[in-house]
N, C-alpha and C positions, 0 to 999 in steps of 0.2 A: 405694740410699742407706743402707739399714739395714746392708748388708754392709760398706760403708765404715766405718760407725760401730763395728761389731764389731771390725774390723781395728785401728782406731785405739785402741779400748779395750784390746785385747790388747797392742798395742805399749806403751801407757802402763803397763800392769801389769808388763810385762817390764822396763821402765826403772825403775819405782818399786821393784820387788823386787830390783834390781841383777842380774837375769839378763842384761840388756843393760847393761854397766858404762859409767860415764862415760868418754868418749873413744872408744867403739866406733864404727866407721864402718858406717853402714847403707846398703847398696846398693839403689838403685831396682830394678835388674835382679833381685837376689836376692829382694826382696820380691814383685816381680811373679811370679816363678816359684813362690815359696812359697805365695802366696794365689791363684794362677791368675787374676790380674787385670792389665789392661793398664796401661801406664806412666802414663797420664793420671790415673786415679783414685788411683794410688799417690802421684803427685806432689802431688795435692790433700791427701792424708792427711799427708804429710810437711810441707807448708806449715802445716797446722793445728797439728801437733806443735811446729813451730818458733815459731808465734805464742804457744803456751802454755809455751814455754821447755823442752820436753822434749828437743829437739834444736836444733842450730845448723846452718844450711845455708851452706856456703862454696862460692863459684863453682868453685874448682879442686880443693879437698880432698874435697868431697862433703858428705854428711849425717852429722853427728857427734853422738852422745849428749852432752848438755850435762854439763859438770863441775859438781860441787856448789858452789854459790855461797854461801859462809858469810856474806856480807853480807845476802843475801836471807834466810838462816836466822835471822840476828840480828833482822831486822825482824819476822819472824813470831813469834819468841820474845817480843819486846817487846810485840807486839800481844796475844798469848795471855796473857802475864803481866798486862798492864793490865786485860784483860777478866776473866780468871779469878779474880783476887784479889777483885774486886768481886762477882762471881757467888757465890763461896764465902762471902763475908761476908754476902750477902743470905740465903744458905741456912742461916746460923746461927740464923735466926728459927724454923726448924723444917722437917724433911723428913718427909713422911708415912711411916708405918711400912712400907707396901708398897714404896715407892721405896727406902727404906733397906735393906730386904731385898734388893732387886734389885742395889743397889750392892755389898753384901756378897757376893752370889752372884758378881758379876763378879770381885771380888778373889779369891774362892776358886778360880774357874776359872783365873785368871791364875797363882795359886800353883802349880796343878797343871801348868802349862806350863813352869815354870822348870827342872825336872830332865829335860826332854825337848828336846835341842838342835834337833830337827827341828820343834819347835813354836814357834820364835821368831816366825814370821809370825802365828800364833794369838795369841801374847802381845801383839804389836803391835796387832792388831785389838781385843783386849780393853782395851788401854791407851786406844785411841781411844774405845771404847764407854763407858769409865768417865768420861772427860772430857766426851764428848758428852752423857751422861746428866745431868751437872751443868748444862750449858747448857740442856738441855730443861726441867729442873726449875725453872730460874730464868726460863723463858719467853724464852730467847735462842737458840733453835735456828737462826734465820735467820743469826745471827752466826757460829755454828759452820759452817754451810754456806758462808758467805762466805770464811772462812779456808781451807776445803778447796780452793777454786778457785785458790789461789796457793801450793800446798803441795809442788810438785814437788821443790824443793831440801830442804825441811824433812823430808819423809817419808824421803828417802834418807839424810839426816844421822841421823835416828832409827834407821834400819835398821842403819847402821854402829855407832851408839851402843849398840845392844842385842846386839852380837855376843858380848859377854862375859857369862857366866852370873852373875858376881858383880854386874854392873850390873842384871840383871833382878831379882835379889833386893832390891837397893837401891831400884829403882823401885817394886816391890810394897810394900815397907815404907813408903815415902814416901806412896803412895796410901792405905795403911791409916791412917797418922798424919794425913794431911789430912782423911780422913773423920771420924776421931775428934775432931779440932779443930773441924770444922764442927758435929758433934753437941754438943760441949761448949761451943760458943760462944767459942772462943779465937781471936779475930780477929787478934791480934798474932802468934801463932805460925803462923797460916795464911800470912800475908804473907812471913815469913822463910823458911819451908820451901818454899813455892811458887817463890820466887825461885831457890832452890838446885835444886829439882826440874826446872825448865824449862831452866836455863842453866848447869848445873854444869860441863859438859865442853867447851863449844864453843871456849874459848880455851886449853885445856890442850894442851901439846905431846904428852902421852901419847895424846891422841885424834888430833891432826892428823898426827903423824909417820907412824904405820902406814898411814894412808889418804891420804897426800899425792898419790898418783897419781890419786885420784878428785876432788881438790879444785881449784877454780879458783884459779889463781895470779895 
């Protein structure tokens, strides 16, 4: 059972990192050979991946990595914006110095990733860590965990979103500004910048056209 879970987590990581790109056909036979496991447990793993929307199972075509569903991305962005603007406003009441130091350290580490193209994955993890820390400080860690359960399309959207270095710089600058606004108690500026921060590119043709082959039509 543990081995099945490890295989499933590995396939999830490969899908979320775009190592297995949207539209890729996943063969039961190939997986069985790769992991030295019989077809029955492989089929169970694929069914679970399908339930979580990582793949789609078609009777004749086979198992296909799901295309990025921008409608699902939009729903997650709406949820995150609604929650995070309230969380950030709550935190304007004050952040302990130790936690403020931790947030600034995360931003410094994120800055160091920008000039290293191979560190995009690290940048993405630090991005998550920054936002998660805000949820934790506001006592809303459960809600962060809940969002992560429905994140398969959003994570891949963000991965594409961060392929441009200038975008990484913009994201880092926005993080720094958001933290400054929290510390300074500027609630009105938080709302406006957070709206841009979370949803600036989703409807732009500059984003959608280069990655059309990965997006659900």
